[in-house]
N, C-alpha and C positions, 0 to 999 in steps of 0.2 A: 504494500500500500504506500502511496505517495501522498504527501501533503502539498497542495498547490495554493498559491495566493495569486489571484487575478485582480489587477486594479487598472484604472484608466489614468493615463498620463504619468509623468514623472513627478517625484517628490521635489517640489521647487525650493523648499526651505533647506539650505545646505546642512545645518546641524541635524535636522530631523532626517534628512536623506542619509546622513552618516550613521545615525542610530539604526535605521532600517537595514543598511548594508552590514553593519556590525552584527545585528541580531540574526540576519540571514546567514552570515558566515558561521556564527556560533551554532545555529540550528543545524546546519549541514553536517556538523560533526556528530550530531545526535540522531538525526532523522533524515529521511529522503525528502527533501523539500525543493520546490521549484517556484520561482516568482515570474509571473507573466505581466509585463507592462504593456498595456494596449495603447495605441496611438490615440491621443486626445483629438476629437473632431473639431474642426474650425467651422462652426455654424453660428448663425446670428442670434439664436434664442435658446433658452434652457429646454423648452419642450422638444425641439428638434435634436438638441444635444443628447438628451436622455434616450431618445429613440435610436439614434446612431450608435451611442455607447452600448445600448442593449443588444443590437445586432452583433457588435464586436465581442461583447461578453459572452453571449450565447454561442457564438462561433468558437470561442476559446474553451468552452466547457463540453466535455464528452457526455454522451447520453447516459452512461452508467456511473458518472461521478456523483458523489454525495455533496451537494452544494449548500454551503452556509453563507447566506447573504447578510452582510452587516447593515443593520437598520435600527434606527433609534427606537422603534416600537417593538423590537424583537425580545427574545428571551434573555434574561440576565444570567450570568454565571459568575461565581467566585473563581479565583485562580485554581483552587483545588477542584471545583466543580467542572471547570473547563478541562483540566487534566483527566478527570474521570470520564468525561464525555469522549475525549480523544482516545483514551486508553480502551474504553469499551468499543469504540468504532474500530480501532486497530485489531482488537481481539476477535470481533464478531463479523467484520465485513471486509471483503477484498476491494471494495470500491475506494477509489481515490477520494480524499477529503479535500474539497476545494472551497477556500474562503474568498468571497467576492466583495470587492469594494468599488462602488460606483464613483462617478465623478462628483464634483462639487454640487451638482444639482440633484444628486441622489440616484436611485435605481428605478427603472421602469417597472410597471406592473407585470410585464412579461418575464423579467428577470426574477421578480419576487414570486411569481407563480411557479417558475422552474425550481426555485430554492426548496430544499428539503427542510431547512431550518432557518429562521430569522434570528440573528444574534445582535443584541445591543451591548456595546462596550460599556456604556454608562448612561445614566439619566442626564448627565451633563452633555453639553454640546461642545465638540472638539472641532478645530480646523481640520480640513481634509488631510493635510500633511501630518498633523499630530495624531489623528486617528490611525494612520498607517503605522506610525512608530509604536503606538500603544498596542495595536494588533500584533506586530512582530515581537514585541517584548513579551506579551502574554502567551504567544505561541511558544516562545523559547522557555518561558517559565513553566508552562504546562508540560512540555517534553522533559524539562529538567526534573520536575516532580516525578514523572513516570520512570525516568532513568536513575532516580535517586542521586542526581547531580547536585553538588554543593551550592550552586547558584540559588536554588529554590529554598534554601534554609535561611 
């Protein structure tokens, strides 16, 4: 099983991009992980942007993937709860686990319909770049918990 992260556009904030890169490198030592950055569309309005992004996201997700869409209204996890969720998935399913982050305007209804689970990082609102960094850190923390790696303590 592979863990994939699919997001739209590059992380523009340099320090947060560095956090994402660092966490990805650390994760790769503990798990099979892949990050897919989709090209950000150049369109005049958010509605069109979300639909173009949806086509790209859905094109990057395989039919048999287990898709977790990051959404403010989704299910909340503690760090240990996320670790349990990932661990249970790894033990019980051969499907790749794919975390999807939409663009700044959010995810389309089509992507949300495709998702097997909606996950909220927090009740707080984060910038798009900060949400990516939090996602990567929490994935590393969850895998560290599962692998009994000292980072999680």
